Structure formats: C-alpha cells, structure tokens
One Martini backbone bead per residue (centre of mass of N, CA, C, O) as a GRO file, in nm:
protein
   83
    1UNK     BB    1   0.058   0.063  -0.021
    2UNK     BB    2   0.301   0.257  -0.001
    3UNK     BB    3   0.383   0.222  -0.296
    4UNK     BB    4   0.125   0.336  -0.425
    5UNK     BB    5   0.143   0.617  -0.298
    6UNK     BB    6   0.425   0.691  -0.404
    7UNK     BB    7   0.354   0.660  -0.705
    8UNK     BB    8   0.126   0.869  -0.714
    9UNK     BB    9   0.292   1.114  -0.619
   10UNK     BB   10   0.500   1.102  -0.847
   11UNK     BB   11   0.301   1.138  -1.083
   12UNK     BB   12   0.186   1.412  -0.994
   13UNK     BB   13   0.455   1.566  -0.991
   14UNK     BB   14   0.530   1.518  -1.290
   15UNK     BB   15   0.273   1.651  -1.414
   16UNK     BB   16   0.310   1.930  -1.284
   17UNK     BB   17   0.584   1.991  -1.418
   18UNK     BB   18   0.488   1.971  -1.713
   19UNK     BB   19   0.276   2.198  -1.697
   20UNK     BB   20   0.465   2.430  -1.587
   21UNK     BB   21   0.681   2.399  -1.847
   22UNK     BB   22   0.490   2.479  -2.050
   23UNK     BB   23   0.373   2.637  -2.298
   24UNK     BB   24   0.167   2.848  -2.395
   25UNK     BB   25  -0.126   2.812  -2.575
   26UNK     BB   26  -0.082   3.110  -2.735
   27UNK     BB   27   0.165   3.046  -2.889
   28UNK     BB   28   0.132   3.177  -3.208
   29UNK     BB   29  -0.147   3.329  -3.151
   30UNK     BB   30  -0.462   3.463  -3.295
   31UNK     BB   31  -0.763   3.626  -3.176
   32UNK     BB   32  -1.124   3.648  -3.231
   33UNK     BB   33  -1.440   3.811  -3.113
   34UNK     BB   34  -1.795   3.764  -3.129
   35UNK     BB   35  -2.129   3.706  -3.080
   36UNK     BB   36  -2.126   3.531  -3.372
   37UNK     BB   37  -1.804   3.484  -3.352
   38UNK     BB   38  -1.481   3.329  -3.450
   39UNK     BB   39  -1.110   3.321  -3.437
   40UNK     BB   40  -0.794   3.142  -3.531
   41UNK     BB   41  -0.434   3.187  -3.550
   42UNK     BB   42  -0.172   2.938  -3.604
   43UNK     BB   43   0.186   2.927  -3.582
   44UNK     BB   44   0.460   2.770  -3.660
   45UNK     BB   45   0.759   2.687  -3.716
   46UNK     BB   46   1.038   2.766  -3.899
   47UNK     BB   47   1.187   2.651  -4.160
   48UNK     BB   48   1.473   2.661  -4.353
   49UNK     BB   49   1.279   2.729  -4.622
   50UNK     BB   50   1.031   2.926  -4.489
   51UNK     BB   51   0.829   2.731  -4.374
   52UNK     BB   52   0.488   2.694  -4.238
   53UNK     BB   53   0.233   2.620  -4.013
   54UNK     BB   54  -0.121   2.685  -4.061
   55UNK     BB   55  -0.399   2.750  -3.838
   56UNK     BB   56  -0.755   2.775  -3.893
   57UNK     BB   57  -1.019   2.893  -3.684
   58UNK     BB   58  -1.382   2.858  -3.670
   59UNK     BB   59  -1.689   3.022  -3.533
   60UNK     BB   60  -2.054   2.994  -3.599
   61UNK     BB   61  -2.320   2.937  -3.424
   62UNK     BB   62  -2.169   2.640  -3.350
   63UNK     BB   63  -1.999   2.648  -3.609
   64UNK     BB   64  -1.699   2.470  -3.741
   65UNK     BB   65  -1.329   2.483  -3.791
   66UNK     BB   66  -1.020   2.336  -3.926
   67UNK     BB   67  -0.723   2.466  -4.104
   68UNK     BB   68  -0.427   2.321  -4.247
   69UNK     BB   69  -0.114   2.474  -4.372
   70UNK     BB   70   0.135   2.573  -4.599
   71UNK     BB   71   0.369   2.849  -4.555
   72UNK     BB   72   0.534   3.132  -4.662
   73UNK     BB   73   0.685   3.403  -4.532
   74UNK     BB   74   0.674   3.590  -4.797
   75UNK     BB   75   0.335   3.506  -4.855
   76UNK     BB   76   0.192   3.578  -4.597
   77UNK     BB   77  -0.173   3.605  -4.538
   78UNK     BB   78  -0.115   3.703  -4.293
   79UNK     BB   79   0.128   3.751  -4.114
   80UNK     BB   80   0.321   3.614  -3.899
   81UNK     BB   81   0.250   3.513  -3.544
   82UNK     BB   82   0.483   3.404  -3.421
   83UNK     BB   83   0.754   3.402  -3.186
   0.00000   0.00000   0.00000
C-alpha cells in the first residue's frame, strides 16, 4: 500500500512539473471574437526553407472547423503570428 501511495504521489508531481514547464497555449496564436462567432490563427515554427504550418479555426453560431496548411514566410497573408 505504501508503494502504491508513493507511486501515485510521484506521478502527480511529474505531471504537475510537465504542466508548469509547458509553453503557454496561445504561443504563436492570434484570436478574435464577436457575439456571432470568432476565429484563431496559429502559426508553427519556421523551417530552414522558410515554410511554416498555419492553422485557422473559425466558429459561427455553434458551427466551425479548423484548416491547417503550409505557408511561406515571404507570401503569408496575414503575416506570420508566431513567436
């Protein structure tokens, strides 16, 4: 029983450390909201060739979705939001 308690405490401490050291959820994201809906653009890290992944999410009156695609830094519209 003592082993089970010690194992549980260790697991909780490890998960708390992982959550505390994680990057904020909004790193590289920009969002907007209105009473009728909203959206968010999140940009991933830039690769050596200048490309990055952009995900755009929208929601309107309970309906929405997410679309992710590859964009080049030079032609991104709107410009890159990332850190």
